[in-house]
N, C-alpha and C positions, 0 to 999 in steps of 0.2 A: 684408284685402287692401290692398296699398299703392296709393295714389292719386298719379298723376303728371299734370303738364302739360308738354307739349313745346313748346319754342321752337325754330324752325328757319328758316334763311334760305331753304330750298327754292329755290335760286337757280340757279347754273350748275354746281355740283359734284354728283356723283352719290352721294357717301358719305352724304348725308342720306337718300336712298332706301333704301340698305342698312340704315341705322339704323332707319328706320321699319318695314322688314320685320322686324327683330329685335323691335321693340315689339309688332307685331301677333301675332307668334308667342307671346309671353308673355301677351298678352291672351287668346288662344284657350286657353291652358293654365289660365286662371283665376288667374294669379299677380299681375296688376296691372290696375288700371283706368286708362284714358286719359280724363281728365276734359275735356281740350280741347287744341287745337293753336293756337299763335300763329305766323303767318308774318311774319317781320320783314324780308324783302326782297321787293319787289313787281316782278314782270314780267308780261307780257301773259297768260300761261297759269298763273301761280302757283297761284291759288286752285283752279281747275278741275282742274289736274293732281294736286294733293295730294288733293282730294276723290276724284278718279278712282282714285288709288293705294289709298286706304282702301277704296273700293268694291270694287276688284279683290281686295283682301285679305279681303273679307267683313266689314269693320268699318265700319259706317255710323252715322249719327246722332251723330257726334262734333262738338261745337261747334268751329268754326274761325273765327278772325279774322285779318285781314291788315293790315299797316301800309301803307296806300295811298301814303304819302309816302316809303316806302323804295325809291325808284327810282334812287338815285344811287350804286349800288355797282358799276355797270359790268358788262360781260360779256354773253353771249348765252345764252338758255335752250335748251340743246342737246337736252334730253330731254323737255321739258314738253309740247310740242305733240302728240307721239304719245300721251301719256297722256290728255290732254284729249280728243282726237278718238276714241280707242278706248273710253274709259269714261265721260266726261262731256261729250259734244259740245255740249250745250245750256246749259252753265254758263260764266259769265265771272266776272272779278273783280267783286265787289259795288261798287255806286256809293258806298256808305258802309260804313265798318267802323271800329270803335274797339277795338283790341286791349287797351288798358288797361282799358276797362270790362269786357271779357270776363274778364280776369284778376281784377278786383275782384269780379265776380259769382261766378266759380267759387270763389274763396277764401272769400268771405263766406258762401256757401251750403253749404260743406263742413263736415260734422261730424267729419271725420277729418283728420289731418295730411296736407298735400300736399308732395310733392317735385317740384321743377322741374328738368327736364333742358333745358339750353340749348345748342344746337349751331349757333347762328347769331350774329347781331349782337345787341348788348345794349341798343339804344336803347329798346325797349319795356319791358324790365325796369327800366331806369333811370327811365323815365317812371312806371312803377308805384310805384317807391320814393318818387318825389316827388309822387305824386298826392294829391289832397285828398278829404275826405269827399264821398260822393255818395249816390244812392238805394240802393246796395247795402250800404254800411257807413258809420258815422259816424267811422271811424278814418282817420287819415292813412296813406299808403302804407307807410311804414316800420313803423308799428305793426300794420297789417293783416298784413304779411308776417311780422313777429315772432310774431304770434298763430297764424297758420294754416300757415306753411311750416316744414317740418321741416329741409329742407336744399336747397341748390342744387348741381347737378352741371353743370359748365360746361366745354365744349371751347373753350379760349381761352388765349392766351399761349404763350410759349416760355421755359421755365424752366431750361434747362441752363446758361445764362449770364445775367448781369445786363445789362440794357439791350437785350435782344433785341426784335424786332418780329414780330408774328403777325397774320394777316389779320383775324380776328374782332375784334381789338382796334384795329387801325391802318388799316383799309381806307380810311376817310375821316374828315373832321372829326367827323361825328356819332358814328361808332363809337368814336373816341378819347375824346370827352367822355363817352359813355355808359359805357365801360369804367372811366373814372376815378370816375364817380358810383357805379357798382356796387361797386367795391372799397372805397370810402369809406363807403357808407351801408348796405350789406346787413347786416341784424341777425342773420342765422342762419348756421350753418356753410356753407362753400363748399369743394368739392373741384374743382380744375382738372386737366384732362388737356391737356397742351400739345402743340404741333406736333411736337416732337421725339419724342414717344411713338408717334404713329400714322403718320408719313410712310413708314416702311419696313416696315409691316405691311400686306400686300396681301390684300384679301379680295374675294370675289365672282367669282373666276375659274373656279369650278367649277359654275356654274349651268347648268341645262338650257337649251338653245338656244331652247326655246319659252316660257320663263319671261319675263314682261314686265319683271321686274327685270333680266334679262340684256339685254333690248332697251334698257332705260334706260342700262346701262353701255356698250352699243355706241354709242348715240346720243351719249354723252359722249366716245367714243373710248377706252374702258377695258374692252374685251371680255375682257381677261385679268385684270381686277381693278383695284381702286383703293385708294389709301391709306386707312387705316381710322380716321381721327380720330374721326368721329362714331359709327361702330359701336362702337368701343372705349369711348367715353364712355358711350353708352347701355347697353351690356352691363354695364359696371362699376356703373352706377347701378341697373340691374335686380337684379343680384346683391346690391347694397346694402351691400357691405363691400369696401373697397379691397384688403385683404390677401387675402381669399378670391378676389377677382377676379384676383389675380396681380400686385399692385403693392406697392412700398414707398411711404411717404408722407413728405413734408417739411412740417412745420407752421410757420406763421408768419403774416405779413401781406403781402398783395400790394398793389402800387402801380402805377399807370399814369400816364405823362406824357401829358397830353391834347394837348400841342403836337406831340410827336414820335411818339407811339404806342409808345414803349419801355416794357417792363414790368420791374418790379423785385420782389424778394422778400426780406424780412427774416425770418430764422428766429426764432421765439419759441415757447417750450414750450407756451403756452396760447393761441397765436394763433388767429384765427377762420378762417383759410384753410389749405389744404394743396394741394400738387401731387403728382403721382404719378410714380414711376419703375418701369419694367418690371423684374420679377424673373426672367423667363424669356426664352427665345429667341423670335424673332418667330413661328415656326411654331406655338407654343403658342396665341397669340391668333388667328392666322389659322385654325387648325383649329376653335377654339371658335366663331368667327363663322360659318365656312362650314358647319359641321355643323347650325347652327340655321337658316340662311337657305335651304338647299337643300331 
């Protein structure tokens, strides 16, 4: 069974919640293990609302850590308060949390390869790559990732043109620097799903009105569905094969300008990175996602 760690901003957009619904569906099918969740954007209800969503899905006892310094991304938590009050009213953000240590602990203790799905900002992953030996492992971060992580699946970038900007890379100074570090230091293969792939694929519009995921979308203002950046990345990663998931790939080396947030891609036959291009019409991906989350 494949083992995954999820990184999510669990911030203001609701496509993270649709993505987490997909993950829990495949956990229940016995096809994947969710070893842990790292929240990399911190708002008042982030921790409790994510724990509440997992609880509502019947998935508990998943280790969760949050970057308590990740408060500088802006926006308002449109759907998190309802989730907290409904499912975890007595939980708040922890007073202390070290997401890098949780990453290192999960990786060091795993006897099986780990795949990391990142649908948020990259500052925690960048800190993991730059981390030093600790009580969990005598390896530096890059070496620990190289030994334990099979692959990264990342929703970030805009790859249809050179020099484009995308939120997860360019939101603020920390996200820009983190994206640059990740592209330069990551020692294992990376597949990126860019903004251009998911923005016009709308999922979540066929949910039952009593479904709490439907209420999440309503609180966000997306009762008719939302762009599918995070769900498409997660579903592709769960399938585990870009072509089978419905994509062409372009292989090479990604680069990010830490000053401007612009991303670039140089095609190389044996490059460590690849980005995906849809093979089919939007309805193909919409139907795949909706069939699973309903």
